[in-house]
SEFIVEX-848254 format. One record per residue: residue number from 1; residue in one letter; x, y, z of N, C-alpha, C in turn. Coordinates in nm, 3 decimals. Layout:
! residues N
<atom><nr>NUM</nr><rest>A</rest><n_xx>X</n_xx><n_yy>Y</n_yy><n_zz>Z</n_zz><ca_xx>X</ca_xx><ca_yy>Y</ca_yy><ca_zz>Z</ca_zz><c_xx>X</c_xx><c_yy>Y</c_yy><c_zz>Z</c_zz></atom>
...
***
This chain:
! residues 88
<atom><nr>1</nr><rest>X</rest><n_xx>5.061</n_xx><n_yy>11.311</n_yy><n_zz>8.047</n_zz><ca_xx>5.087</ca_xx><ca_yy>11.351</ca_yy><ca_zz>8.143</ca_zz><c_xx>4.931</c_xx><c_yy>11.405</c_yy><c_zz>8.175</c_zz></atom>
<atom><nr>2</nr><rest>X</rest><n_xx>4.818</n_xx><n_yy>11.352</n_yy><n_zz>8.254</n_zz><ca_xx>4.712</ca_xx><ca_yy>11.395</ca_yy><ca_zz>8.324</ca_zz><c_xx>4.646</c_xx><c_yy>11.555</c_yy><c_zz>8.372</c_zz></atom>
<atom><nr>3</nr><rest>X</rest><n_xx>4.541</n_xx><n_yy>11.543</n_yy><n_zz>8.250</n_zz><ca_xx>4.572</ca_xx><ca_yy>11.727</ca_yy><ca_zz>8.367</ca_zz><c_xx>4.467</c_xx><c_yy>11.722</c_yy><c_zz>8.505</c_zz></atom>
<atom><nr>4</nr><rest>X</rest><n_xx>4.526</n_xx><n_yy>11.865</n_yy><n_zz>8.500</n_zz><ca_xx>4.463</ca_xx><ca_yy>11.833</ca_yy><ca_zz>8.666</ca_zz><c_xx>4.300</c_xx><c_yy>12.012</c_yy><c_zz>8.576</c_zz></atom>
<atom><nr>5</nr><rest>X</rest><n_xx>4.234</n_xx><n_yy>11.991</n_yy><n_zz>8.711</n_zz><ca_xx>4.145</ca_xx><ca_yy>12.046</ca_yy><ca_zz>8.730</ca_zz><c_xx>4.145</c_xx><c_yy>12.176</c_yy><c_zz>8.755</c_zz></atom>
<atom><nr>6</nr><rest>X</rest><n_xx>4.099</n_xx><n_yy>12.307</n_yy><n_zz>8.688</n_zz><ca_xx>4.152</ca_xx><ca_yy>12.444</ca_yy><ca_zz>8.681</ca_zz><c_xx>4.098</c_xx><c_yy>12.499</c_yy><c_zz>8.871</c_zz></atom>
<atom><nr>7</nr><rest>X</rest><n_xx>3.901</n_xx><n_yy>12.440</n_yy><n_zz>8.847</n_zz><ca_xx>3.819</ca_xx><ca_yy>12.510</ca_yy><ca_zz>8.938</ca_zz><c_xx>3.931</c_xx><c_yy>12.469</c_yy><c_zz>9.097</c_zz></atom>
<atom><nr>8</nr><rest>X</rest><n_xx>3.912</n_xx><n_yy>12.288</n_yy><n_zz>9.114</n_zz><ca_xx>4.040</ca_xx><ca_yy>12.271</ca_yy><ca_zz>9.211</ca_zz><c_xx>4.171</c_xx><c_yy>12.373</c_yy><c_zz>9.279</c_zz></atom>
<atom><nr>9</nr><rest>X</rest><n_xx>4.185</n_xx><n_yy>12.366</n_yy><n_zz>9.155</n_zz><ca_xx>4.394</ca_xx><ca_yy>12.415</ca_yy><ca_zz>9.202</ca_zz><c_xx>4.305</c_xx><c_yy>12.613</c_yy><c_zz>9.242</c_zz></atom>
<atom><nr>10</nr><rest>X</rest><n_xx>4.169</n_xx><n_yy>12.634</n_yy><n_zz>9.174</n_zz><ca_xx>4.149</ca_xx><ca_yy>12.772</ca_yy><ca_zz>9.257</ca_zz><c_xx>4.095</c_xx><c_yy>12.787</c_yy><c_zz>9.296</c_zz></atom>
<atom><nr>11</nr><rest>X</rest><n_xx>4.035</n_xx><n_yy>12.667</n_yy><n_zz>9.376</n_zz><ca_xx>3.996</ca_xx><ca_yy>12.713</ca_yy><ca_zz>9.492</ca_zz><c_xx>4.072</c_xx><c_yy>12.662</c_yy><c_zz>9.660</c_zz></atom>
<atom><nr>12</nr><rest>X</rest><n_xx>4.224</n_xx><n_yy>12.548</n_yy><n_zz>9.596</n_zz><ca_xx>4.309</ca_xx><ca_yy>12.542</ca_yy><ca_zz>9.694</ca_zz><c_xx>4.368</c_xx><c_yy>12.656</c_yy><c_zz>9.677</c_zz></atom>
<atom><nr>13</nr><rest>X</rest><n_xx>4.388</n_xx><n_yy>12.677</n_yy><n_zz>9.566</n_zz><ca_xx>4.447</ca_xx><ca_yy>12.851</ca_yy><ca_zz>9.643</ca_zz><c_xx>4.406</c_xx><c_yy>12.966</c_yy><c_zz>9.695</c_zz></atom>
<atom><nr>14</nr><rest>X</rest><n_xx>4.287</n_xx><n_yy>12.951</n_yy><n_zz>9.673</n_zz><ca_xx>4.180</ca_xx><ca_yy>13.067</ca_yy><ca_zz>9.771</ca_zz><c_xx>4.209</c_xx><c_yy>13.052</c_yy><c_zz>9.906</c_zz></atom>
<atom><nr>15</nr><rest>X</rest><n_xx>4.196</n_xx><n_yy>12.834</n_yy><n_zz>9.925</n_zz><ca_xx>4.286</ca_xx><ca_yy>12.864</ca_yy><ca_zz>10.048</ca_zz><c_xx>4.388</c_xx><c_yy>12.888</c_yy><c_zz>10.142</c_zz></atom>
<atom><nr>16</nr><rest>X</rest><n_xx>4.491</n_xx><n_yy>12.884</n_yy><n_zz>10.019</n_zz><ca_xx>4.608</ca_xx><ca_yy>12.869</ca_yy><ca_zz>10.108</ca_zz><c_xx>4.610</c_xx><c_yy>13.012</c_yy><c_zz>10.084</c_zz></atom>
<atom><nr>17</nr><rest>X</rest><n_xx>4.555</n_xx><n_yy>13.100</n_yy><n_zz>10.022</n_zz><ca_xx>4.588</ca_xx><ca_yy>13.275</ca_yy><ca_zz>10.073</ca_zz><c_xx>4.490</c_xx><c_yy>13.284</c_yy><c_zz>10.190</c_zz></atom>
<atom><nr>18</nr><rest>X</rest><n_xx>4.376</n_xx><n_yy>13.262</n_yy><n_zz>10.214</n_zz><ca_xx>4.317</ca_xx><ca_yy>13.204</ca_yy><ca_zz>10.358</ca_zz><c_xx>4.419</c_xx><c_yy>13.192</c_yy><c_zz>10.432</c_zz></atom>
<atom><nr>19</nr><rest>X</rest><n_xx>4.528</n_xx><n_yy>13.076</n_yy><n_zz>10.448</n_zz><ca_xx>4.579</ca_xx><ca_yy>13.015</ca_yy><ca_zz>10.532</ca_zz><c_xx>4.684</c_xx><c_yy>13.118</c_yy><c_zz>10.549</c_zz></atom>
<atom><nr>20</nr><rest>X</rest><n_xx>4.776</n_xx><n_yy>13.078</n_yy><n_zz>10.469</n_zz><ca_xx>4.879</ca_xx><ca_yy>13.253</ca_yy><ca_zz>10.443</ca_zz><c_xx>4.841</c_xx><c_yy>13.376</c_yy><c_zz>10.496</c_zz></atom>
<atom><nr>21</nr><rest>X</rest><n_xx>4.702</n_xx><n_yy>13.405</n_yy><n_zz>10.495</n_zz><ca_xx>4.692</ca_xx><ca_yy>13.591</ca_yy><ca_zz>10.584</ca_zz><c_xx>4.646</c_xx><c_yy>13.576</c_yy><c_zz>10.692</c_zz></atom>
<atom><nr>22</nr><rest>X</rest><n_xx>4.599</n_xx><n_yy>13.394</n_yy><n_zz>10.792</n_zz><ca_xx>4.535</ca_xx><ca_yy>13.433</ca_yy><ca_zz>10.921</ca_zz><c_xx>4.679</c_xx><c_yy>13.370</c_yy><c_zz>10.989</c_zz></atom>
<atom><nr>23</nr><rest>X</rest><n_xx>4.731</n_xx><n_yy>13.312</n_yy><n_zz>10.897</n_zz><ca_xx>4.957</ca_xx><ca_yy>13.305</ca_yy><ca_zz>10.967</ca_zz><c_xx>4.969</c_xx><c_yy>13.446</c_yy><c_zz>11.018</c_zz></atom>
<atom><nr>24</nr><rest>X</rest><n_xx>4.964</n_xx><n_yy>13.501</n_yy><n_zz>10.876</n_zz><ca_xx>5.050</ca_xx><ca_yy>13.629</ca_yy><ca_zz>10.870</ca_zz><c_xx>5.011</c_xx><c_yy>13.770</c_yy><c_zz>10.996</c_zz></atom>
<atom><nr>25</nr><rest>X</rest><n_xx>4.897</n_xx><n_yy>13.715</n_yy><n_zz>10.999</n_zz><ca_xx>4.830</ca_xx><ca_yy>13.793</ca_yy><ca_zz>11.110</ca_zz><c_xx>4.889</c_xx><c_yy>13.754</c_yy><c_zz>11.271</c_zz></atom>
<atom><nr>26</nr><rest>X</rest><n_xx>4.911</n_xx><n_yy>13.615</n_yy><n_zz>11.246</n_zz><ca_xx>4.990</ca_xx><ca_yy>13.628</ca_yy><ca_zz>11.427</ca_zz><c_xx>5.097</c_xx><c_yy>13.611</c_yy><c_zz>11.432</c_zz></atom>
<atom><nr>27</nr><rest>X</rest><n_xx>5.199</n_xx><n_yy>13.559</n_yy><n_zz>11.334</n_zz><ca_xx>5.341</ca_xx><ca_yy>13.529</ca_yy><ca_zz>11.343</ca_zz><c_xx>5.393</c_xx><c_yy>13.646</c_yy><c_zz>11.375</c_zz></atom>
<atom><nr>28</nr><rest>X</rest><n_xx>5.518</n_xx><n_yy>13.597</n_yy><n_zz>11.430</n_zz><ca_xx>5.656</ca_xx><ca_yy>13.678</ca_yy><ca_zz>11.510</ca_zz><c_xx>5.708</c_xx><c_yy>13.619</c_yy><c_zz>11.489</c_zz></atom>
<atom><nr>29</nr><rest>X</rest><n_xx>5.810</n_xx><n_yy>13.662</n_yy><n_zz>11.474</n_zz><ca_xx>5.940</ca_xx><ca_yy>13.591</ca_yy><ca_zz>11.433</ca_zz><c_xx>6.039</c_xx><c_yy>13.621</c_yy><c_zz>11.561</c_zz></atom>
<atom><nr>30</nr><rest>X</rest><n_xx>6.067</n_xx><n_yy>13.589</n_yy><n_zz>11.631</n_zz><ca_xx>6.186</ca_xx><ca_yy>13.584</ca_yy><ca_zz>11.732</ca_zz><c_xx>6.076</c_xx><c_yy>13.543</c_yy><c_zz>11.829</c_zz></atom>
<atom><nr>31</nr><rest>X</rest><n_xx>5.946</n_xx><n_yy>13.538</n_yy><n_zz>11.847</n_zz><ca_xx>5.858</ca_xx><ca_yy>13.453</ca_yy><ca_zz>11.994</ca_zz><c_xx>5.853</c_xx><c_yy>13.360</c_yy><c_zz>11.962</c_zz></atom>
<atom><nr>32</nr><rest>X</rest><n_xx>5.885</n_xx><n_yy>13.246</n_yy><n_zz>12.076</n_zz><ca_xx>5.847</ca_xx><ca_yy>13.159</ca_yy><ca_zz>12.139</ca_zz><c_xx>5.641</c_xx><c_yy>13.102</c_yy><c_zz>12.112</c_zz></atom>
<atom><nr>33</nr><rest>X</rest><n_xx>5.630</n_xx><n_yy>13.213</n_yy><n_zz>12.089</n_zz><ca_xx>5.469</ca_xx><ca_yy>13.176</ca_yy><ca_zz>12.128</ca_zz><c_xx>5.364</c_xx><c_yy>13.236</c_yy><c_zz>12.013</c_zz></atom>
<atom><nr>34</nr><rest>X</rest><n_xx>5.460</n_xx><n_yy>13.306</n_yy><n_zz>11.943</n_zz><ca_xx>5.371</ca_xx><ca_yy>13.373</ca_yy><ca_zz>11.806</ca_zz><c_xx>5.496</c_xx><c_yy>13.279</c_yy><c_zz>11.728</c_zz></atom>
<atom><nr>35</nr><rest>X</rest><n_xx>5.568</n_xx><n_yy>13.131</n_yy><n_zz>11.698</n_zz><ca_xx>5.686</ca_xx><ca_yy>13.096</ca_yy><ca_zz>11.645</ca_zz><c_xx>5.500</c_xx><c_yy>13.037</c_yy><c_zz>11.491</c_zz></atom>
<atom><nr>36</nr><rest>X</rest><n_xx>5.536</n_xx><n_yy>12.954</n_yy><n_zz>11.416</n_zz><ca_xx>5.475</ca_xx><ca_yy>12.868</ca_yy><ca_zz>11.293</ca_zz><c_xx>5.395</c_xx><c_yy>12.787</c_yy><c_zz>11.334</c_zz></atom>
<atom><nr>37</nr><rest>X</rest><n_xx>5.450</n_xx><n_yy>12.667</n_yy><n_zz>11.423</n_zz><ca_xx>5.382</ca_xx><ca_yy>12.606</ca_yy><ca_zz>11.514</ca_zz><c_xx>5.247</c_xx><c_yy>12.614</c_yy><c_zz>11.684</c_zz></atom>
<atom><nr>38</nr><rest>X</rest><n_xx>5.227</n_xx><n_yy>12.755</n_yy><n_zz>11.688</n_zz><ca_xx>5.186</ca_xx><ca_yy>12.771</ca_yy><ca_zz>11.771</ca_zz><c_xx>5.092</c_xx><c_yy>12.852</c_yy><c_zz>11.699</c_zz></atom>
<atom><nr>39</nr><rest>X</rest><n_xx>5.104</n_xx><n_yy>12.915</n_yy><n_zz>11.621</n_zz><ca_xx>5.037</ca_xx><ca_yy>13.028</ca_yy><ca_zz>11.496</ca_zz><c_xx>4.940</c_xx><c_yy>12.905</c_yy><c_zz>11.419</c_zz></atom>
<atom><nr>40</nr><rest>X</rest><n_xx>4.983</n_xx><n_yy>12.802</n_yy><n_zz>11.402</n_zz><ca_xx>4.955</ca_xx><ca_yy>12.665</ca_yy><ca_zz>11.298</ca_zz><c_xx>4.800</c_xx><c_yy>12.596</c_yy><c_zz>11.428</c_zz></atom>
<atom><nr>41</nr><rest>X</rest><n_xx>4.873</n_xx><n_yy>12.540</n_yy><n_zz>11.567</n_zz><ca_xx>4.834</ca_xx><ca_yy>12.544</ca_yy><ca_zz>11.691</ca_zz><c_xx>4.669</c_xx><c_yy>12.529</c_yy><c_zz>11.742</c_zz></atom>
<atom><nr>42</nr><rest>X</rest><n_xx>4.676</n_xx><n_yy>12.750</n_yy><n_zz>11.732</n_zz><ca_xx>4.578</ca_xx><ca_yy>12.811</ca_yy><ca_zz>11.802</ca_zz><c_xx>4.497</c_xx><c_yy>12.885</c_yy><c_zz>11.694</c_zz></atom>
<atom><nr>43</nr><rest>X</rest><n_xx>4.524</n_xx><n_yy>12.918</n_yy><n_zz>11.622</n_zz><ca_xx>4.430</ca_xx><ca_yy>13.006</ca_yy><ca_zz>11.512</ca_zz><c_xx>4.413</c_xx><c_yy>12.919</c_yy><c_zz>11.359</c_zz></atom>
<atom><nr>44</nr><rest>X</rest><n_xx>4.499</n_xx><n_yy>12.852</n_yy><n_zz>11.288</n_zz><ca_xx>4.479</ca_xx><ca_yy>12.792</ca_yy><ca_zz>11.176</ca_zz><c_xx>4.401</c_xx><c_yy>12.627</c_yy><c_zz>11.163</c_zz></atom>
<atom><nr>45</nr><rest>X</rest><n_xx>4.470</n_xx><n_yy>12.517</n_yy><n_zz>11.260</n_zz><ca_xx>4.440</ca_xx><ca_yy>12.430</ca_yy><ca_zz>11.305</ca_zz><c_xx>4.277</c_xx><c_yy>12.480</c_yy><c_zz>11.286</c_zz></atom>
<atom><nr>46</nr><rest>X</rest><n_xx>4.237</n_xx><n_yy>12.520</n_yy><n_zz>11.440</n_zz><ca_xx>4.038</ca_xx><ca_yy>12.516</ca_yy><ca_zz>11.446</ca_zz><c_xx>3.972</c_xx><c_yy>12.575</c_yy><c_zz>11.289</c_zz></atom>
<atom><nr>47</nr><rest>X</rest><n_xx>3.991</n_xx><n_yy>12.598</n_yy><n_zz>11.231</n_zz><ca_xx>3.936</ca_xx><ca_yy>12.703</ca_yy><ca_zz>11.146</ca_zz><c_xx>3.978</c_xx><c_yy>12.583</c_yy><c_zz>10.999</c_zz></atom>
<atom><nr>48</nr><rest>X</rest><n_xx>4.112</n_xx><n_yy>12.548</n_yy><n_zz>10.987</n_zz><ca_xx>4.178</ca_xx><ca_yy>12.458</ca_yy><ca_zz>10.841</ca_zz><c_xx>4.188</c_xx><c_yy>12.304</c_yy><c_zz>10.927</c_zz></atom>
<atom><nr>49</nr><rest>X</rest><n_xx>4.128</n_xx><n_yy>12.244</n_yy><n_zz>10.939</n_zz><ca_xx>4.186</ca_xx><ca_yy>12.063</ca_yy><ca_zz>11.004</ca_zz><c_xx>4.310</c_xx><c_yy>12.028</c_yy><c_zz>10.926</c_zz></atom>
<atom><nr>50</nr><rest>X</rest><n_xx>4.413</n_xx><n_yy>12.078</n_yy><n_zz>10.890</n_zz><ca_xx>4.558</ca_xx><ca_yy>12.004</ca_yy><ca_zz>10.817</ca_zz><c_xx>4.650</c_xx><c_yy>12.015</c_yy><c_zz>10.919</c_zz></atom>
<atom><nr>51</nr><rest>X</rest><n_xx>4.753</n_xx><n_yy>11.965</n_yy><n_zz>10.903</n_zz><ca_xx>4.833</ca_xx><ca_yy>11.911</ca_yy><ca_zz>10.980</ca_zz><c_xx>4.905</c_xx><c_yy>11.984</c_yy><c_zz>10.918</c_zz></atom>
<atom><nr>52</nr><rest>X</rest><n_xx>5.038</n_xx><n_yy>11.967</n_yy><n_zz>11.033</n_zz><ca_xx>5.142</ca_xx><ca_yy>12.120</ca_yy><ca_zz>11.017</ca_zz><c_xx>5.299</c_xx><c_yy>12.116</c_yy><c_zz>10.940</c_zz></atom>
<atom><nr>53</nr><rest>X</rest><n_xx>5.274</n_xx><n_yy>12.005</n_yy><n_zz>10.895</n_zz><ca_xx>5.318</ca_xx><ca_yy>11.960</ca_yy><ca_zz>10.757</ca_zz><c_xx>5.281</c_xx><c_yy>12.050</c_yy><c_zz>10.661</c_zz></atom>
<atom><nr>54</nr><rest>X</rest><n_xx>5.174</n_xx><n_yy>12.013</n_yy><n_zz>10.626</n_zz><ca_xx>5.086</ca_xx><ca_yy>12.064</ca_yy><ca_zz>10.501</ca_zz><c_xx>5.097</c_xx><c_yy>12.242</c_yy><c_zz>10.499</c_zz></atom>
<atom><nr>55</nr><rest>X</rest><n_xx>5.025</n_xx><n_yy>12.340</n_yy><n_zz>10.633</n_zz><ca_xx>5.038</ca_xx><ca_yy>12.354</ca_yy><ca_zz>10.704</ca_zz><c_xx>5.161</c_xx><c_yy>12.456</c_yy><c_zz>10.600</c_zz></atom>
<atom><nr>56</nr><rest>X</rest><n_xx>5.246</n_xx><n_yy>12.466</n_yy><n_zz>10.689</n_zz><ca_xx>5.395</ca_xx><ca_yy>12.433</ca_yy><ca_zz>10.674</ca_zz><c_xx>5.431</c_xx><c_yy>12.455</c_yy><c_zz>10.415</c_zz></atom>
<atom><nr>57</nr><rest>X</rest><n_xx>5.374</n_xx><n_yy>12.351</n_yy><n_zz>10.383</n_zz><ca_xx>5.409</ca_xx><ca_yy>12.370</ca_yy><ca_zz>10.259</ca_zz><c_xx>5.303</c_xx><c_yy>12.484</c_yy><c_zz>10.201</c_zz></atom>
<atom><nr>58</nr><rest>X</rest><n_xx>5.194</n_xx><n_yy>12.564</n_yy><n_zz>10.234</n_zz><ca_xx>5.122</ca_xx><ca_yy>12.576</ca_yy><ca_zz>10.201</ca_zz><c_xx>5.174</c_xx><c_yy>12.768</c_yy><c_zz>10.203</c_zz></atom>
<atom><nr>59</nr><rest>X</rest><n_xx>5.258</n_xx><n_yy>12.803</n_yy><n_zz>10.362</n_zz><ca_xx>5.363</ca_xx><ca_yy>12.914</ca_yy><ca_zz>10.352</ca_zz><c_xx>5.437</c_xx><c_yy>12.913</c_yy><c_zz>10.252</c_zz></atom>
<atom><nr>60</nr><rest>X</rest><n_xx>5.470</n_xx><n_yy>12.820</n_yy><n_zz>10.230</n_zz><ca_xx>5.578</ca_xx><ca_yy>12.820</ca_yy><ca_zz>10.138</ca_zz><c_xx>5.552</c_xx><c_yy>12.829</c_yy><c_zz>9.924</c_zz></atom>
<atom><nr>61</nr><rest>X</rest><n_xx>5.390</n_xx><n_yy>12.834</n_yy><n_zz>9.976</n_zz><ca_xx>5.352</ca_xx><ca_yy>12.831</ca_yy><ca_zz>9.780</ca_zz><c_xx>5.317</c_xx><c_yy>12.988</c_yy><c_zz>9.748</c_zz></atom>
<atom><nr>62</nr><rest>X</rest><n_xx>5.382</n_xx><n_yy>13.054</n_yy><n_zz>9.668</n_zz><ca_xx>5.371</ca_xx><ca_yy>13.197</ca_yy><ca_zz>9.596</ca_zz><c_xx>5.252</c_xx><c_yy>13.182</c_yy><c_zz>9.539</c_zz></atom>
<atom><nr>63</nr><rest>X</rest><n_xx>5.190</n_xx><n_yy>13.316</n_yy><n_zz>9.632</n_zz><ca_xx>5.051</ca_xx><ca_yy>13.271</ca_yy><ca_zz>9.567</ca_zz><c_xx>5.040</c_xx><c_yy>13.382</c_yy><c_zz>9.427</c_zz></atom>
<atom><nr>64</nr><rest>X</rest><n_xx>5.079</n_xx><n_yy>13.496</n_yy><n_zz>9.439</n_zz><ca_xx>5.084</ca_xx><ca_yy>13.548</ca_yy><ca_zz>9.306</ca_zz><c_xx>5.076</c_xx><c_yy>13.483</c_yy><c_zz>9.166</c_zz></atom>
<atom><nr>65</nr><rest>X</rest><n_xx>5.217</n_xx><n_yy>13.369</n_yy><n_zz>9.221</n_zz><ca_xx>5.299</ca_xx><ca_yy>13.300</ca_yy><ca_zz>9.079</ca_zz><c_xx>5.221</c_xx><c_yy>13.161</c_yy><c_zz>9.048</c_zz></atom>
<atom><nr>66</nr><rest>X</rest><n_xx>5.105</n_xx><n_yy>13.123</n_yy><n_zz>9.177</n_zz><ca_xx>4.991</ca_xx><ca_yy>13.039</ca_yy><ca_zz>9.147</ca_zz><c_xx>4.903</c_xx><c_yy>13.072</c_yy><c_zz>9.024</c_zz></atom>
<atom><nr>67</nr><rest>X</rest><n_xx>4.842</n_xx><n_yy>13.215</n_yy><n_zz>9.090</n_zz><ca_xx>4.740</ca_xx><ca_yy>13.253</ca_yy><ca_zz>9.073</ca_zz><c_xx>4.750</c_xx><c_yy>13.319</c_yy><c_zz>8.923</c_zz></atom>
<atom><nr>68</nr><rest>X</rest><n_xx>4.869</n_xx><n_yy>13.291</n_yy><n_zz>8.878</n_zz><ca_xx>4.871</ca_xx><ca_yy>13.339</ca_yy><ca_zz>8.694</ca_zz><c_xx>4.876</c_xx><c_yy>13.175</c_yy><c_zz>8.613</c_zz></atom>
<atom><nr>69</nr><rest>X</rest><n_xx>4.907</n_xx><n_yy>13.142</n_yy><n_zz>8.671</n_zz><ca_xx>4.938</ca_xx><ca_yy>12.990</ca_yy><ca_zz>8.599</ca_zz><c_xx>4.781</c_xx><c_yy>12.870</c_yy><c_zz>8.598</c_zz></atom>
<atom><nr>70</nr><rest>X</rest><n_xx>4.702</n_xx><n_yy>12.965</n_yy><n_zz>8.688</n_zz><ca_xx>4.554</ca_xx><ca_yy>12.935</ca_yy><ca_zz>8.655</ca_zz><c_xx>4.468</c_xx><c_yy>13.012</c_yy><c_zz>8.599</c_zz></atom>
<atom><nr>71</nr><rest>X</rest><n_xx>4.550</n_xx><n_yy>13.114</n_yy><n_zz>8.557</n_zz><ca_xx>4.491</ca_xx><ca_yy>13.230</ca_yy><ca_zz>8.502</ca_zz><c_xx>4.501</c_xx><c_yy>13.198</c_yy><c_zz>8.336</c_zz></atom>
<atom><nr>72</nr><rest>X</rest><n_xx>4.644</n_xx><n_yy>13.094</n_yy><n_zz>8.308</n_zz><ca_xx>4.741</ca_xx><ca_yy>13.119</ca_yy><ca_zz>8.181</ca_zz><c_xx>4.604</c_xx><c_yy>12.960</c_yy><c_zz>8.140</c_zz></atom>
<atom><nr>73</nr><rest>X</rest><n_xx>4.624</n_xx><n_yy>12.836</n_yy><n_zz>8.261</n_zz><ca_xx>4.556</ca_xx><ca_yy>12.715</ca_yy><ca_zz>8.231</ca_zz><c_xx>4.396</c_xx><c_yy>12.776</c_yy><c_zz>8.202</c_zz></atom>
<atom><nr>74</nr><rest>X</rest><n_xx>4.381</n_xx><n_yy>12.900</n_yy><n_zz>8.227</n_zz><ca_xx>4.181</ca_xx><ca_yy>12.885</ca_yy><ca_zz>8.179</ca_zz><c_xx>4.166</c_xx><c_yy>12.950</c_yy><c_zz>8.067</c_zz></atom>
<atom><nr>75</nr><rest>X</rest><n_xx>4.279</n_xx><n_yy>12.964</n_yy><n_zz>8.064</n_zz><ca_xx>4.285</ca_xx><ca_yy>13.076</ca_yy><ca_zz>7.913</ca_zz><c_xx>4.347</c_xx><c_yy>12.974</c_yy><c_zz>7.785</c_zz></atom>
<atom><nr>76</nr><rest>X</rest><n_xx>4.369</n_xx><n_yy>12.869</n_yy><n_zz>7.794</n_zz><ca_xx>4.338</ca_xx><ca_yy>12.728</ca_yy><ca_zz>7.678</ca_zz><c_xx>4.249</c_xx><c_yy>12.742</c_yy><c_zz>7.673</c_zz></atom>
<atom><nr>77</nr><rest>X</rest><n_xx>4.187</n_xx><n_yy>12.662</n_yy><n_zz>7.563</n_zz><ca_xx>4.049</ca_xx><ca_yy>12.631</ca_yy><ca_zz>7.510</ca_zz><c_xx>4.104</c_xx><c_yy>12.450</c_yy><c_zz>7.558</c_zz></atom>
<atom><nr>78</nr><rest>X</rest><n_xx>3.876</n_xx><n_yy>12.420</n_yy><n_zz>7.579</n_zz><ca_xx>3.950</ca_xx><ca_yy>12.287</ca_yy><ca_zz>7.621</ca_zz><c_xx>3.866</c_xx><c_yy>12.197</c_yy><c_zz>7.512</c_zz></atom>
<atom><nr>79</nr><rest>X</rest><n_xx>3.912</n_xx><n_yy>12.117</n_yy><n_zz>7.551</n_zz><ca_xx>3.956</ca_xx><ca_yy>12.012</ca_yy><ca_zz>7.393</ca_zz><c_xx>3.897</c_xx><c_yy>11.879</c_yy><c_zz>7.471</c_zz></atom>
<atom><nr>80</nr><rest>X</rest><n_xx>3.723</n_xx><n_yy>11.952</n_yy><n_zz>7.498</n_zz><ca_xx>3.621</ca_xx><ca_yy>11.862</ca_yy><ca_zz>7.503</ca_zz><c_xx>3.508</c_xx><c_yy>11.940</c_yy><c_zz>7.477</c_zz></atom>
<atom><nr>81</nr><rest>X</rest><n_xx>3.543</n_xx><n_yy>12.076</n_yy><n_zz>7.481</n_zz><ca_xx>3.418</ca_xx><ca_yy>12.190</ca_yy><ca_zz>7.459</ca_zz><c_xx>3.350</c_xx><c_yy>12.192</c_yy><c_zz>7.357</c_zz></atom>
<atom><nr>82</nr><rest>X</rest><n_xx>3.208</n_xx><n_yy>12.180</n_yy><n_zz>7.323</n_zz><ca_xx>3.138</ca_xx><ca_yy>12.205</ca_yy><ca_zz>7.203</ca_zz><c_xx>3.120</c_xx><c_yy>12.025</c_yy><c_zz>7.127</c_zz></atom>
<atom><nr>83</nr><rest>X</rest><n_xx>3.172</n_xx><n_yy>11.936</n_yy><n_zz>7.252</n_zz><ca_xx>3.229</ca_xx><ca_yy>11.809</ca_yy><ca_zz>7.189</ca_zz><c_xx>2.967</c_xx><c_yy>11.705</c_yy><c_zz>7.250</c_zz></atom>
<atom><nr>84</nr><rest>X</rest><n_xx>3.001</n_xx><n_yy>11.713</n_yy><n_zz>7.207</n_zz><ca_xx>2.847</ca_xx><ca_yy>11.602</ca_yy><ca_zz>7.159</ca_zz><c_xx>2.941</c_xx><c_yy>11.509</c_yy><c_zz>7.275</c_zz></atom>
<atom><nr>85</nr><rest>X</rest><n_xx>2.799</n_xx><n_yy>11.488</n_yy><n_zz>7.403</n_zz><ca_xx>2.840</ca_xx><ca_yy>11.337</ca_yy><ca_zz>7.463</ca_zz><c_xx>2.818</c_xx><c_yy>11.188</c_yy><c_zz>7.338</c_zz></atom>
<atom><nr>86</nr><rest>X</rest><n_xx>2.662</n_xx><n_yy>11.144</n_yy><n_zz>7.244</n_zz><ca_xx>2.694</ca_xx><ca_yy>11.168</ca_yy><ca_zz>7.177</ca_zz><c_xx>2.578</c_xx><c_yy>11.219</c_yy><c_zz>7.056</c_zz></atom>
<atom><nr>87</nr><rest>X</rest><n_xx>2.634</n_xx><n_yy>11.152</n_yy><n_zz>6.967</n_zz><ca_xx>2.654</ca_xx><ca_yy>11.251</ca_yy><ca_zz>6.808</ca_zz><c_xx>2.502</c_xx><c_yy>11.166</c_yy><c_zz>6.828</c_zz></atom>
<atom><nr>88</nr><rest>X</rest><n_xx>2.426</n_xx><n_yy>11.200</n_yy><n_zz>6.677</n_zz><ca_xx>2.258</ca_xx><ca_yy>11.148</ca_yy><ca_zz>6.636</ca_zz><c_xx>2.292</c_xx><c_yy>11.212</c_yy><c_zz>6.505</c_zz></atom>
***
């Protein structure tokens, strides 16, 4: 199984957290002018050009749980650290 880069996941997780904060600041359940589609269209899309499906996936992410996974992955030793590219 191919290992994912921790830094890339960490940066993406920060973006997801910012998108969630932005959406929750403007979302009001029960109001059609403040539903997720309108919040995405008016507030999220101009700042983060992501499609609506990606926005909904981001809203479903548990940021705290994923952050703990990133910390665990960062604490594991890197199998390539300390090896030289060329041994002379």
